[in-house]
C-alpha positions, 0 to 999 in steps of 0.5 A, spaced: 343 586 438 343 591 432 344 589 425 344 593 419 345 592 412 346 598 407 345 597 399 345 601 393 338 599 389 342 597 383 341 590 378 345 586 383 346 590 389 352 589 394 351 592 401 356 598 402 355 597 410 354 591 414 353 590 421 352 584 423 348 582 417 346 575 418 344 575 425 337 572 426 332 576 429 324 574 430 321 576 424 316 580 427 311 582 421 317 584 416 315 577 414 309 580 411 312 582 405 313 575 403 306 573 405 304 579 400 309 577 394 307 570 395 299 572 394 299 576 388 304 571 385 300 566 386 295 569 381 289 569 385 284 574 384 285 579 389 278 582 388 274 576 389 271 576 396 273 572 402 270 570 408 273 574 414 273 569 420 279 568 427 280 560 426 287 559 422 290 552 420 296 551 425 303 549 421 303 543 426 296 541 425 290 543 428 287 550 429 289 557 431 285 564 433 289 571 433 288 575 439 285 582 437 289 585 443 296 584 439 293 586 432 295 594 430 289 595 426 282 594 428 279 595 421 278 587 419 276 585 426 270 590 425 268 586 419 268 578 422 263 575 420 263 578 413 266 578 406 271 582 403 275 582 398 282 579 398 285 586 395 283 589 402 286 584 407 292 584 403 293 592 403 292 592 411 295 587 412 302 592 409 299 599 411 296 597 417 300 590 419 294 587 420 296 580 424 288 577 423 289 580 416 295 576 414 293 570 416 286 569 412 291 572 406 296 566 408 291 562 408 290 564 401 296 562 398 298 554 396 303 551 401 311 552 400 309 559 397 311 564 402 318 560 403 319 560 395 319 568 395 325 567 400 329 562 395 327 566 389 330 573 393 336 569 395 335 569 402 340 564 405 338 565 413 331 567 413 324 564 412 316 564 415 314 557 416 308 560 420 303 564 421 302 571 426 300 568 433 301 561 431 304 559 438 303 551 438 309 551 431 313 557 435 312 551 441 314 546 437 321 549 433 317 553 428 320 560 427 319 566 423 326 569 423 330 574 419 337 578 418 338 584 415 341 581 409 336 577 407 331 583 408 334 587 404 334 581 399 327 580 400 325 588 398 330 588 392 326 582 388 320 586 388 324 590 383 320 588 377 313 588 382 312 596 382 305 595 385 308 592 391 313 597 393 307 602 392 303 599 397 309 599 401 310 606 401 303 606 404 305 604 411 302 608 416 307 606 421 313 611 420 315 612 427 323 608 424 325 608 418 321 613 416 322 618 422 330 619 421 328 622 413 327 629 411 319 629 411 316 628 405 322 623 403 319 617 399 321 610 402 317 603 401 318 600 407 315 594 412 317 595 419 315 589 425 314 589 433 314 585 438 316 586 446 324 585 445 324 586 438 323 592 433 325 592 425 325 595 419 327 595 412 325 600 406 327 602 400 329 610 400 328 614 394 332 621 396 331 627 391 339 628 390 342 621 388 340 614 386 335 610 391 338 605 396 336 599 400 336 599 408 335 595 413 335 595 421 334 589 426 334 590 433 333 584 439 334 588 445 330 591 452 329 598 448 323 594 444 318 595 448 313 592 443 308 599 442 307 600 435 308 607 435 311 609 442 317 604 441 323 607 444 327 602 439 323 605 434 328 611 436 333 608 435 332 605 428 330 613 426 337 615 428 340 610 424 336 612 418 338 618 419 345 617 420 345 613 413 341 618 409 346 624 411 352 619 407 346 617 401 350 620 396 356 615 398 353 609 397 351 608 390 359 610 389 361 605 394 
């Protein structure tokens, strides 16, 4: 299943192109955008030092731990047993898609804070009620799910938070949407990948026309789960390139 939504970066953007926009997909790491927003909107001191541990409260009670072999960022694991600024964990959650950092950030948010981020964004189908690798919750039917339309809404909800958009521009996994753009093109984006799924949502800043939003979600056999060598990432890059060619039509459609 391939879902695509393209919309202008406007005060109330209406999509100019959709393909299965409300189809639900496993959120993978795209939900980390909602976690980032929940954390920063909470008013918590991001410069406060917090312990780096691998014990997290499950959404269904008890505790769970992350597997370092499923994490794309080694740095937080090297910091186990130490204290680091919460800001560092928030940054690694986005720039290197750290699963461990994500769950540590989630632990610093209020219950329901992530759900409020989705509600405020106007999402109608997406939710991320559990942490990354909370398999007990998953087995109990608690799922992190997104649609392409809701991902566009989520990113647009950050319009008044330029510092969050700036952090999304530092994403180091530039193999899907970013790979379909000319080198040097500004894009604030977050991708996610697991075996069977590859997604990305981005705010693209062309040099010759107004910015636009794009979300592409793919669920299917092409997605290997590799962070950089995923064949599905190349599919997303081709979609991104096709939209780029029509970029001047987006704000006038």
